[in-house]
Short mmCIF file of the C-alpha atoms (twelve columns), coordinates in Angstrom:
data_MODEL
# 
_entry.id   MODEL 
# 
loop_
_atom_site.group_PDB 
_atom_site.id 
_atom_site.type_symbol 
_atom_site.label_atom_id 
_atom_site.label_alt_id 
_atom_site.label_comp_id 
_atom_site.label_asym_id 
_atom_site.label_seq_id 
_atom_site.Cartn_x 
_atom_site.Cartn_y 
_atom_site.Cartn_z 
_atom_site.pdbx_PDB_model_num 
ATOM 1   C CA . MET A 1   -29.434 -23.113 -11.188 1 
ATOM 2   C CA . ALA A 2   -32.966 -22.958 -9.801  1 
ATOM 3   C CA . ALA A 3   -33.711 -26.484 -11.011 1 
ATOM 4   C CA . TYR A 4   -30.496 -27.752 -9.438  1 
ATOM 5   C CA . LEU A 5   -31.305 -26.157 -6.080  1 
ATOM 6   C CA . ILE A 6   -34.828 -27.597 -6.169  1 
ATOM 7   C CA . ARG A 7   -33.441 -31.097 -6.806  1 
ATOM 8   C CA . ARG A 8   -30.941 -30.712 -3.965  1 
ATOM 9   C CA . MET A 9   -33.626 -29.454 -1.600  1 
ATOM 10  C CA . LEU A 10  -35.850 -32.412 -2.494  1 
ATOM 11  C CA . LEU A 11  -32.984 -34.805 -1.758  1 
ATOM 12  C CA . ILE A 12  -32.941 -33.464 1.792   1 
ATOM 13  C CA . ILE A 13  -36.232 -35.260 2.493   1 
ATOM 14  C CA . PRO A 14  -35.105 -38.899 1.978   1 
ATOM 15  C CA . THR A 15  -31.732 -38.170 3.573   1 
ATOM 16  C CA . PHE A 16  -33.398 -36.655 6.624   1 
ATOM 17  C CA . LEU A 17  -35.780 -39.601 6.896   1 
ATOM 18  C CA . GLY A 18  -32.901 -42.086 6.664   1 
ATOM 19  C CA . ILE A 19  -30.853 -40.341 9.372   1 
ATOM 20  C CA . THR A 20  -33.702 -39.905 11.798  1 
ATOM 21  C CA . VAL A 21  -35.087 -43.445 11.305  1 
ATOM 22  C CA . MET A 22  -31.668 -44.940 12.021  1 
ATOM 23  C CA . VAL A 23  -31.055 -42.905 15.187  1 
ATOM 24  C CA . PHE A 24  -34.657 -43.313 16.363  1 
ATOM 25  C CA . THR A 25  -34.330 -47.087 16.029  1 
ATOM 26  C CA . ILE A 26  -31.051 -47.075 17.956  1 
ATOM 27  C CA . THR A 27  -32.641 -45.183 20.832  1 
ATOM 28  C CA . ARG A 28  -35.221 -47.935 21.164  1 
ATOM 29  C CA . PHE A 29  -32.619 -50.689 21.564  1 
ATOM 30  C CA . VAL A 30  -29.933 -48.948 23.624  1 
ATOM 31  C CA . PRO A 31  -30.274 -49.896 27.308  1 
ATOM 32  C CA . GLY A 32  -30.608 -47.293 30.028  1 
ATOM 33  C CA . GLY A 33  -33.664 -45.420 28.727  1 
ATOM 34  C CA . PRO A 34  -35.985 -43.274 30.825  1 
ATOM 35  C CA . ILE A 35  -37.903 -46.252 32.232  1 
ATOM 36  C CA . GLU A 36  -34.760 -48.129 33.245  1 
ATOM 37  C CA . ARG A 37  -33.396 -44.921 34.758  1 
ATOM 38  C CA . MET A 38  -36.524 -44.376 36.853  1 
ATOM 39  C CA . ILE A 39  -36.424 -47.980 38.097  1 
ATOM 40  C CA . ALA A 40  -32.722 -47.651 38.945  1 
ATOM 41  C CA . GLU A 41  -33.256 -44.377 40.816  1 
ATOM 42  C CA . ALA A 42  -36.157 -45.827 42.786  1 
ATOM 43  C CA . ARG A 43  -34.060 -48.868 43.584  1 
ATOM 44  C CA . MET A 44  -31.159 -46.720 44.805  1 
ATOM 45  C CA . GLN A 45  -33.498 -44.704 46.988  1 
ATOM 46  C CA . LYS A 46  -34.871 -47.926 48.459  1 
ATOM 47  C CA . ILE A 47  -31.375 -49.243 49.126  1 
ATOM 48  C CA . GLY A 48  -30.265 -45.959 50.626  1 
ATOM 49  C CA . GLY A 49  -33.268 -45.739 52.900  1 
ATOM 50  C CA . SER A 50  -33.187 -49.350 54.100  1 
ATOM 51  C CA . THR A 51  -31.215 -50.744 56.980  1 
ATOM 52  C CA . ALA A 52  -27.898 -52.494 56.508  1 
ATOM 53  C CA . GLY A 53  -28.015 -56.061 55.358  1 
ATOM 54  C CA . PRO A 54  -28.684 -58.070 52.223  1 
ATOM 55  C CA . ILE A 55  -31.545 -56.942 49.996  1 
ATOM 56  C CA . SER A 56  -33.368 -59.353 47.761  1 
ATOM 57  C CA . GLY A 57  -34.478 -58.657 44.213  1 
ATOM 58  C CA . ASP A 58  -38.135 -58.560 45.273  1 
ATOM 59  C CA . GLN A 59  -37.424 -55.756 47.693  1 
ATOM 60  C CA . THR A 60  -35.719 -53.657 45.033  1 
ATOM 61  C CA . GLN A 61  -38.449 -54.243 42.421  1 
ATOM 62  C CA . LEU A 62  -40.540 -51.223 43.420  1 
ATOM 63  C CA . LEU A 63  -42.663 -51.001 40.255  1 
ATOM 64  C CA . SER A 64  -45.202 -53.611 39.271  1 
ATOM 65  C CA . GLU A 65  -45.592 -54.886 35.733  1 
ATOM 66  C CA . GLU A 66  -48.723 -52.769 35.331  1 
ATOM 67  C CA . GLN A 67  -46.841 -49.630 36.359  1 
ATOM 68  C CA . ILE A 68  -44.011 -50.427 33.945  1 
ATOM 69  C CA . GLU A 69  -46.525 -50.895 31.143  1 
ATOM 70  C CA . GLU A 70  -48.068 -47.522 32.001  1 
ATOM 71  C CA . LEU A 71  -44.638 -45.919 31.788  1 
ATOM 72  C CA . LYS A 72  -44.012 -47.542 28.412  1 
ATOM 73  C CA . LYS A 73  -47.337 -46.196 27.207  1 
ATOM 74  C CA . TYR A 74  -46.528 -42.730 28.556  1 
ATOM 75  C CA . TYR A 75  -43.154 -42.590 26.784  1 
ATOM 76  C CA . GLY A 76  -44.456 -44.249 23.619  1 
ATOM 77  C CA . PHE A 77  -42.432 -47.446 24.001  1 
ATOM 78  C CA . ASP A 78  -45.508 -49.662 23.782  1 
ATOM 79  C CA . LYS A 79  -45.913 -49.172 20.021  1 
ATOM 80  C CA . PRO A 80  -43.888 -50.618 17.121  1 
ATOM 81  C CA . ILE A 81  -40.844 -48.626 16.095  1 
ATOM 82  C CA . LEU A 82  -42.236 -47.365 12.789  1 
ATOM 83  C CA . VAL A 83  -45.517 -46.327 14.394  1 
ATOM 84  C CA . SER A 84  -43.660 -44.441 17.130  1 
ATOM 85  C CA . TYR A 85  -41.355 -42.864 14.564  1 
ATOM 86  C CA . PHE A 86  -44.143 -41.497 12.389  1 
ATOM 87  C CA . LEU A 87  -45.964 -40.208 15.455  1 
ATOM 88  C CA . TRP A 88  -42.762 -38.396 16.433  1 
ATOM 89  C CA . LEU A 89  -42.241 -37.155 12.866  1 
ATOM 90  C CA . GLY A 90  -45.778 -35.801 12.763  1 
ATOM 91  C CA . LYS A 91  -45.095 -33.740 15.873  1 
ATOM 92  C CA . VAL A 92  -41.790 -32.494 14.436  1 
ATOM 93  C CA . LEU A 93  -43.534 -31.264 11.284  1 
ATOM 94  C CA . THR A 94  -45.821 -29.176 13.497  1 
ATOM 95  C CA . GLY A 95  -42.848 -27.713 15.367  1 
ATOM 96  C CA . ASP A 96  -43.148 -29.924 18.444  1 
ATOM 97  C CA . LEU A 97  -39.834 -31.608 19.287  1 
ATOM 98  C CA . GLY A 98  -41.270 -33.323 22.329  1 
ATOM 99  C CA . THR A 99  -40.576 -33.065 26.053  1 
ATOM 100 C CA . SER A 100 -37.375 -33.939 27.863  1 
ATOM 101 C CA . THR A 101 -37.619 -37.188 29.813  1 
ATOM 102 C CA . ARG A 102 -35.016 -35.903 32.256  1 
ATOM 103 C CA . TYR A 103 -36.062 -32.325 32.993  1 
ATOM 104 C CA . TYR A 104 -39.664 -32.482 31.700  1 
ATOM 105 C CA . ASP A 105 -39.199 -29.233 29.766  1 
ATOM 106 C CA . PRO A 106 -40.096 -28.746 26.097  1 
ATOM 107 C CA . VAL A 107 -37.132 -29.739 23.955  1 
ATOM 108 C CA . TRP A 108 -37.387 -26.665 21.748  1 
ATOM 109 C CA . ASP A 109 -37.275 -24.364 24.790  1 
ATOM 110 C CA . MET A 110 -34.126 -26.116 26.021  1 
ATOM 111 C CA . ILE A 111 -32.491 -25.816 22.603  1 
ATOM 112 C CA . LYS A 112 -33.627 -22.228 22.140  1 
ATOM 113 C CA . GLU A 113 -31.865 -21.205 25.348  1 
ATOM 114 C CA . ARG A 114 -28.557 -22.664 24.157  1 
ATOM 115 C CA . ILE A 115 -28.619 -21.490 20.517  1 
ATOM 116 C CA . PRO A 116 -27.491 -17.860 21.110  1 
ATOM 117 C CA . ILE A 117 -24.394 -18.971 23.041  1 
ATOM 118 C CA . SER A 118 -23.333 -21.560 20.466  1 
ATOM 119 C CA . LEU A 119 -24.128 -19.153 17.625  1 
ATOM 120 C CA . TYR A 120 -22.004 -16.473 19.302  1 
ATOM 121 C CA . PHE A 121 -18.929 -18.690 19.608  1 
ATOM 122 C CA . GLY A 122 -19.534 -20.390 16.251  1 
ATOM 123 C CA . MET A 123 -19.774 -17.181 14.227  1 
ATOM 124 C CA . ILE A 124 -16.688 -15.640 15.829  1 
ATOM 125 C CA . THR A 125 -14.761 -18.879 15.308  1 
ATOM 126 C CA . LEU A 126 -15.786 -19.083 11.644  1 
ATOM 127 C CA . ILE A 127 -14.851 -15.450 10.986  1 
ATOM 128 C CA . LEU A 128 -11.478 -15.780 12.713  1 
ATOM 129 C CA . VAL A 129 -10.606 -19.088 11.051  1 
ATOM 130 C CA . TYR A 130 -11.270 -17.830 7.535   1 
ATOM 131 C CA . GLY A 131 -10.081 -14.296 8.260   1 
ATOM 132 C CA . VAL A 132 -6.727  -15.458 9.606   1 
ATOM 133 C CA . CYS A 133 -6.076  -18.752 7.804   1 
ATOM 134 C CA . ILE A 134 -6.493  -17.392 4.277   1 
ATOM 135 C CA . PRO A 135 -3.989  -14.500 4.668   1 
ATOM 136 C CA . LEU A 136 -1.657  -16.724 6.690   1 
ATOM 137 C CA . GLY A 137 -1.786  -19.476 4.061   1 
ATOM 138 C CA . VAL A 138 -1.086  -16.945 1.300   1 
ATOM 139 C CA . ALA A 139 1.868   -15.514 3.225   1 
ATOM 140 C CA . LYS A 140 3.291   -18.990 3.893   1 
ATOM 141 C CA . ALA A 141 2.968   -19.973 0.228   1 
ATOM 142 C CA . ILE A 142 4.715   -16.833 -0.997  1 
ATOM 143 C CA . ARG A 143 7.456   -17.150 1.647   1 
ATOM 144 C CA . HIS A 144 7.843   -20.905 1.400   1 
ATOM 145 C CA . LYS A 145 10.850  -22.341 3.311   1 
ATOM 146 C CA . THR A 146 11.696  -18.983 4.866   1 
ATOM 147 C CA . ALA A 147 12.110  -18.375 8.605   1 
ATOM 148 C CA . PHE A 148 8.555   -17.038 8.758   1 
ATOM 149 C CA . ASP A 149 7.153   -20.166 7.108   1 
ATOM 150 C CA . ASN A 150 9.106   -22.538 9.361   1 
ATOM 151 C CA . PHE A 151 8.304   -20.693 12.593  1 
ATOM 152 C CA . SER A 152 4.588   -20.323 11.801  1 
ATOM 153 C CA . SER A 153 4.418   -24.020 10.835  1 
ATOM 154 C CA . ILE A 154 5.791   -25.007 14.233  1 
ATOM 155 C CA . ILE A 155 3.221   -22.859 16.032  1 
ATOM 156 C CA . VAL A 156 0.348   -24.130 13.898  1 
ATOM 157 C CA . PHE A 157 1.340   -27.800 14.269  1 
ATOM 158 C CA . ILE A 158 1.604   -27.436 18.051  1 
ATOM 159 C CA . GLY A 159 -1.963  -26.147 18.078  1 
ATOM 160 C CA . TYR A 160 -3.061  -29.065 15.921  1 
ATOM 161 C CA . ALA A 161 -1.260  -31.694 18.014  1 
ATOM 162 C CA . ILE A 162 -2.993  -30.629 21.232  1 
ATOM 163 C CA . PRO A 163 -6.779  -31.223 21.351  1 
ATOM 164 C CA . GLY A 164 -8.906  -28.131 21.843  1 
ATOM 165 C CA . TRP A 165 -10.225 -29.219 25.232  1 
ATOM 166 C CA . VAL A 166 -6.666  -29.846 26.464  1 
ATOM 167 C CA . VAL A 167 -5.752  -26.343 25.320  1 
ATOM 168 C CA . GLY A 168 -8.753  -25.125 27.312  1 
ATOM 169 C CA . VAL A 169 -7.602  -26.924 30.456  1 
ATOM 170 C CA . ILE A 170 -4.095  -25.493 30.117  1 
ATOM 171 C CA . LEU A 171 -5.456  -21.998 29.580  1 
ATOM 172 C CA . LEU A 172 -7.718  -22.301 32.606  1 
ATOM 173 C CA . VAL A 173 -4.912  -23.524 34.852  1 
ATOM 174 C CA . VAL A 174 -2.403  -20.866 33.761  1 
ATOM 175 C CA . PHE A 175 -4.435  -17.753 33.011  1 
ATOM 176 C CA . ALA A 176 -7.530  -18.271 35.164  1 
ATOM 177 C CA . SER A 177 -6.360  -20.228 38.204  1 
ATOM 178 C CA . GLN A 178 -2.749  -19.127 38.664  1 
ATOM 179 C CA . LEU A 179 -2.528  -15.681 37.063  1 
ATOM 180 C CA . GLU A 180 -6.240  -14.892 37.665  1 
ATOM 181 C CA . ILE A 181 -6.441  -12.800 34.498  1 
ATOM 182 C CA . PHE A 182 -9.559  -14.475 33.120  1 
ATOM 183 C CA . PRO A 183 -12.606 -16.041 34.825  1 
ATOM 184 C CA . LEU A 184 -12.667 -19.767 35.542  1 
ATOM 185 C CA . GLY A 185 -15.629 -20.504 33.307  1 
ATOM 186 C CA . GLY A 186 -19.174 -19.734 32.357  1 
ATOM 187 C CA . PHE A 187 -20.452 -17.267 29.795  1 
ATOM 188 C CA . VAL A 188 -21.037 -14.350 32.193  1 
ATOM 189 C CA . SER A 189 -20.364 -13.575 35.847  1 
ATOM 190 C CA . GLU A 190 -22.896 -14.330 38.577  1 
ATOM 191 C CA . ASN A 191 -23.635 -10.626 39.198  1 
ATOM 192 C CA . PHE A 192 -23.787 -9.851  35.481  1 
ATOM 193 C CA . GLU A 193 -27.180 -8.144  35.732  1 
ATOM 194 C CA . ASP A 194 -25.801 -5.562  38.174  1 
ATOM 195 C CA . PHE A 195 -23.097 -4.376  35.741  1 
ATOM 196 C CA . THR A 196 -23.246 -1.298  33.565  1 
ATOM 197 C CA . PHE A 197 -23.442 -1.757  29.805  1 
ATOM 198 C CA . ARG A 198 -19.712 -1.228  29.341  1 
ATOM 199 C CA . ALA A 199 -18.928 -3.601  32.205  1 
ATOM 200 C CA . LYS A 200 -21.247 -6.227  30.690  1 
ATOM 201 C CA . VAL A 201 -19.453 -6.025  27.340  1 
ATOM 202 C CA . TRP A 202 -16.063 -6.349  29.026  1 
ATOM 203 C CA . ASP A 203 -17.290 -9.269  31.136  1 
ATOM 204 C CA . ILE A 204 -18.472 -11.151 28.036  1 
ATOM 205 C CA . ILE A 205 -15.134 -10.470 26.320  1 
ATOM 206 C CA . LEU A 206 -13.211 -11.873 29.285  1 
ATOM 207 C CA . HIS A 207 -15.375 -15.006 29.292  1 
ATOM 208 C CA . THR A 208 -14.958 -15.363 25.506  1 
ATOM 209 C CA . ILE A 209 -11.184 -15.189 24.985  1 
ATOM 210 C CA . LEU A 210 -10.063 -18.507 26.498  1 
ATOM 211 C CA . PRO A 211 -12.888 -20.685 25.047  1 
ATOM 212 C CA . LEU A 212 -12.394 -19.024 21.671  1 
ATOM 213 C CA . ILE A 213 -8.684  -19.900 21.631  1 
ATOM 214 C CA . ALA A 214 -9.588  -23.495 22.459  1 
ATOM 215 C CA . TYR A 215 -12.223 -23.559 19.704  1 
ATOM 216 C CA . ILE A 216 -9.920  -22.392 16.927  1 
ATOM 217 C CA . ALA A 217 -6.727  -24.181 18.026  1 
ATOM 218 C CA . GLY A 218 -7.273  -27.253 15.844  1 
ATOM 219 C CA . SER A 219 -9.044  -25.599 12.913  1 
ATOM 220 C CA . PHE A 220 -6.152  -23.292 12.104  1 
ATOM 221 C CA . THR A 221 -3.834  -26.033 10.926  1 
ATOM 222 C CA . VAL A 222 -6.157  -27.684 8.415   1 
ATOM 223 C CA . MET A 223 -7.383  -24.461 6.850   1 
ATOM 224 C CA . THR A 224 -3.978  -22.758 6.812   1 
ATOM 225 C CA . PHE A 225 -2.132  -25.605 5.114   1 
ATOM 226 C CA . LEU A 226 -5.024  -26.237 2.749   1 
ATOM 227 C CA . MET A 227 -4.754  -22.630 1.618   1 
ATOM 228 C CA . LYS A 228 -0.950  -22.750 1.402   1 
ATOM 229 C CA . ASN A 229 -0.681  -26.041 -0.513  1 
ATOM 230 C CA . THR A 230 -3.446  -25.148 -2.958  1 
ATOM 231 C CA . LEU A 231 -1.917  -21.753 -3.681  1 
ATOM 232 C CA . MET A 232 1.537   -23.295 -4.178  1 
ATOM 233 C CA . ASP A 233 0.073   -25.741 -6.697  1 
ATOM 234 C CA . ASN A 234 -1.502  -22.883 -8.627  1 
ATOM 235 C CA . LEU A 235 1.657   -20.777 -8.492  1 
ATOM 236 C CA . SER A 236 3.537   -23.603 -10.200 1 
ATOM 237 C CA . SER A 237 0.899   -23.926 -12.922 1 
ATOM 238 C CA . ASP A 238 1.534   -22.967 -16.512 1 
ATOM 239 C CA . TYR A 239 -1.017  -20.151 -16.615 1 
ATOM 240 C CA . VAL A 240 0.719   -18.321 -13.745 1 
ATOM 241 C CA . ARG A 241 4.176   -18.731 -15.261 1 
ATOM 242 C CA . THR A 242 2.811   -17.529 -18.622 1 
ATOM 243 C CA . ALA A 243 1.252   -14.466 -17.007 1 
ATOM 244 C CA . VAL A 244 4.538   -13.576 -15.296 1 
ATOM 245 C CA . ALA A 245 6.496   -14.210 -18.509 1 
ATOM 246 C CA . LYS A 246 4.235   -11.744 -20.364 1 
ATOM 247 C CA . GLY A 247 5.152   -8.987  -17.935 1 
ATOM 248 C CA . LEU A 248 2.541   -9.327  -15.189 1 
ATOM 249 C CA . SER A 249 4.011   -8.716  -11.741 1 
ATOM 250 C CA . PHE A 250 4.256   -11.636 -9.364  1 
ATOM 251 C CA . ARG A 251 1.943   -9.906  -6.901  1 
ATOM 252 C CA . SER A 252 -0.710  -9.424  -9.568  1 
ATOM 253 C CA . ALA A 253 -0.336  -13.031 -10.714 1 
ATOM 254 C CA . VAL A 254 -0.945  -14.209 -7.158  1 
ATOM 255 C CA . PHE A 255 -3.912  -12.050 -6.260  1 
ATOM 256 C CA . ARG A 256 -5.594  -11.730 -9.653  1 
ATOM 257 C CA . HIS A 257 -5.192  -15.297 -10.921 1 
ATOM 258 C CA . ALA A 258 -3.825  -17.933 -8.533  1 
ATOM 259 C CA . LEU A 259 -5.657  -16.816 -5.396  1 
ATOM 260 C CA . ARG A 260 -9.158  -17.187 -6.798  1 
ATOM 261 C CA . ASN A 261 -8.529  -20.735 -7.960  1 
ATOM 262 C CA . SER A 262 -6.956  -21.537 -4.604  1 
ATOM 263 C CA . LEU A 263 -10.122 -20.479 -2.787  1 
ATOM 264 C CA . ILE A 264 -12.125 -23.328 -4.323  1 
ATOM 265 C CA . PRO A 265 -11.137 -25.950 -1.687  1 
ATOM 266 C CA . MET A 266 -11.778 -23.366 1.029   1 
ATOM 267 C CA . ALA A 267 -15.244 -22.761 -0.389  1 
ATOM 268 C CA . THR A 268 -16.099 -26.456 -0.271  1 
ATOM 269 C CA . HIS A 269 -15.486 -26.461 3.499   1 
ATOM 270 C CA . PHE A 270 -17.560 -23.359 4.170   1 
ATOM 271 C CA . GLY A 271 -20.969 -24.978 4.003   1 
ATOM 272 C CA . ASN A 272 -19.898 -27.952 6.090   1 
ATOM 273 C CA . ASN A 273 -18.940 -25.582 8.895   1 
ATOM 274 C CA . ILE A 274 -22.483 -24.228 9.126   1 
ATOM 275 C CA . SER A 275 -23.660 -27.088 11.335  1 
ATOM 276 C CA . LEU A 276 -20.582 -26.695 13.540  1 
ATOM 277 C CA . ILE A 277 -21.539 -23.074 14.204  1 
ATOM 278 C CA . LEU A 278 -24.490 -24.187 16.313  1 
ATOM 279 C CA . MET A 279 -23.283 -27.521 17.628  1 
ATOM 280 C CA . GLY A 280 -19.955 -26.326 18.984  1 
ATOM 281 C CA . SER A 281 -17.658 -28.663 20.939  1 
ATOM 282 C CA . PHE A 282 -19.105 -30.428 23.954  1 
ATOM 283 C CA . LEU A 283 -15.661 -31.054 25.478  1 
ATOM 284 C CA . ILE A 284 -14.699 -27.388 25.346  1 
ATOM 285 C CA . GLU A 285 -18.101 -26.350 26.673  1 
ATOM 286 C CA . LYS A 286 -17.724 -28.910 29.450  1 
ATOM 287 C CA . VAL A 287 -14.278 -27.583 30.397  1 
ATOM 288 C CA . PHE A 288 -15.433 -23.966 30.490  1 
ATOM 289 C CA . ASN A 289 -18.915 -24.757 31.857  1 
ATOM 290 C CA . ILE A 290 -20.637 -23.091 28.914  1 
ATOM 291 C CA . ASN A 291 -24.264 -24.071 28.429  1 
ATOM 292 C CA . GLY A 292 -24.170 -24.400 24.664  1 
ATOM 293 C CA . MET A 293 -25.613 -26.877 22.193  1 
ATOM 294 C CA . GLY A 294 -22.588 -29.153 22.381  1 
ATOM 295 C CA . LEU A 295 -22.885 -29.609 26.126  1 
ATOM 296 C CA . LEU A 296 -26.643 -30.124 25.849  1 
ATOM 297 C CA . GLY A 297 -26.149 -32.860 23.253  1 
ATOM 298 C CA . TYR A 298 -23.470 -34.546 25.336  1 
ATOM 299 C CA . GLU A 299 -25.594 -34.542 28.496  1 
ATOM 300 C CA . SER A 300 -28.679 -35.777 26.644  1 
ATOM 301 C CA . VAL A 301 -26.748 -38.772 25.262  1 
ATOM 302 C CA . ILE A 302 -25.224 -39.612 28.650  1 
ATOM 303 C CA . GLU A 303 -28.579 -39.317 30.406  1 
ATOM 304 C CA . ARG A 304 -30.473 -41.139 27.619  1 
ATOM 305 C CA . ASP A 305 -32.731 -38.124 27.144  1 
ATOM 306 C CA . TYR A 306 -33.935 -39.339 23.756  1 
ATOM 307 C CA . PRO A 307 -36.328 -36.469 22.876  1 
ATOM 308 C CA . VAL A 308 -33.472 -33.982 23.300  1 
ATOM 309 C CA . VAL A 309 -31.138 -36.231 21.293  1 
ATOM 310 C CA . MET A 310 -33.635 -36.406 18.450  1 
ATOM 311 C CA . GLY A 311 -34.361 -32.678 18.631  1 
ATOM 312 C CA . ILE A 312 -30.678 -31.807 18.313  1 
ATOM 313 C CA . LEU A 313 -30.348 -34.376 15.507  1 
ATOM 314 C CA . VAL A 314 -33.149 -32.686 13.569  1 
ATOM 315 C CA . ILE A 315 -31.443 -29.305 13.725  1 
ATOM 316 C CA . SER A 316 -27.881 -30.519 13.102  1 
ATOM 317 C CA . SER A 317 -28.789 -32.813 10.200  1 
ATOM 318 C CA . LEU A 318 -30.804 -30.123 8.431   1 
ATOM 319 C CA . LEU A 319 -28.007 -27.599 8.903   1 
ATOM 320 C CA . PHE A 320 -25.447 -30.068 7.566   1 
ATOM 321 C CA . MET A 321 -27.460 -30.819 4.432   1 
ATOM 322 C CA . ILE A 322 -28.216 -27.152 3.805   1 
ATOM 323 C CA . GLY A 323 -24.524 -26.457 4.365   1 
ATOM 324 C CA . ASN A 324 -23.620 -28.886 1.578   1 
ATOM 325 C CA . ILE A 325 -25.836 -26.924 -0.803  1 
ATOM 326 C CA . LEU A 326 -24.194 -23.680 0.338   1 
ATOM 327 C CA . SER A 327 -20.805 -25.272 -0.366  1 
ATOM 328 C CA . ASP A 328 -21.821 -25.912 -3.972  1 
ATOM 329 C CA . ILE A 329 -23.019 -22.326 -4.298  1 
ATOM 330 C CA . CYS A 330 -19.761 -21.002 -2.848  1 
ATOM 331 C CA . VAL A 331 -17.747 -23.109 -5.295  1 
ATOM 332 C CA . ALA A 332 -19.813 -21.750 -8.194  1 
ATOM 333 C CA . VAL A 333 -19.202 -18.186 -7.029  1 
ATOM 334 C CA . VAL A 334 -15.441 -18.731 -6.776  1 
ATOM 335 C CA . ASP A 335 -15.037 -20.893 -9.896  1 
ATOM 336 C CA . PRO A 336 -16.863 -19.487 -12.958 1 
ATOM 337 C CA . ARG A 337 -16.335 -22.801 -14.789 1 
ATOM 338 C CA . VAL A 338 -18.920 -24.490 -12.564 1 
ATOM 339 C CA . ARG A 339 -22.388 -24.599 -14.046 1 
ATOM 340 C CA . PHE A 340 -25.512 -25.992 -12.400 1 
ATOM 341 C CA . GLU A 341 -27.257 -28.148 -14.980 1 
# 
């Protein structure tokens, strides 16, 4: 097993290089970078401050060629792509993710501020999804085609049909705007620091409930029906029927034999969800005005803040690849037939 894990860890290196080289190259060719943005902002300020009337291109060209070249040198756009990439990679290996071209703050400091919020929602979402979907899937498989199975399927499919951010909007309109039960958004209230400890805990809970429902709305369907269908396949297998025929109770056949084999597909998805714990959903965070990693990534792409984009890519890609290794380990734990050789 140790040799297998070492090989998988070594494969992370070329995969990481391939991902980052591709995205780094794209950022160099996509229009609207920091230099173009600065020229456009200066041009808009010139237009806004000038008198009415037609404005020629010479009047709006506020930066000379020498100044533009200085900006390219400052942002590292004056070097070939591979040279710039390896310079960036060298800084990443030392823990320096660069500086935001939009806010001029260190990228790691910006990410570090958002990680606790995304980790908070991600961990609760992961626990609830697995903690609810596995028992619900088992119950639906055992009670297949009953009233409980049909009613729960309708509820689960409704949650799957509506995107999570739409669920968030509906929840905000009904429970926050009209009924005024929950706050309209944010992670905490504006006067959070003035609250007592108990009031702070309650305030965080109130700000958590609606976004959490929106987070898990879509995930429930996939995981629930994956658990149900896999368990039903195992219940119809010969080894389960043989166990029941030899006198083993149906309950014991389900929980001692069929359930463990049915957890294998669930285990394969566990590692892949690791990266989603931190990245979250930018649409849901946008709806609820939560300053998490998803919203930061969305804003950095829209604003062409390439250092932040690359910094988030470094973290998310590493988490995804490590998550794949964790998936293999989880499968080996659940299925004793799996051997790492």
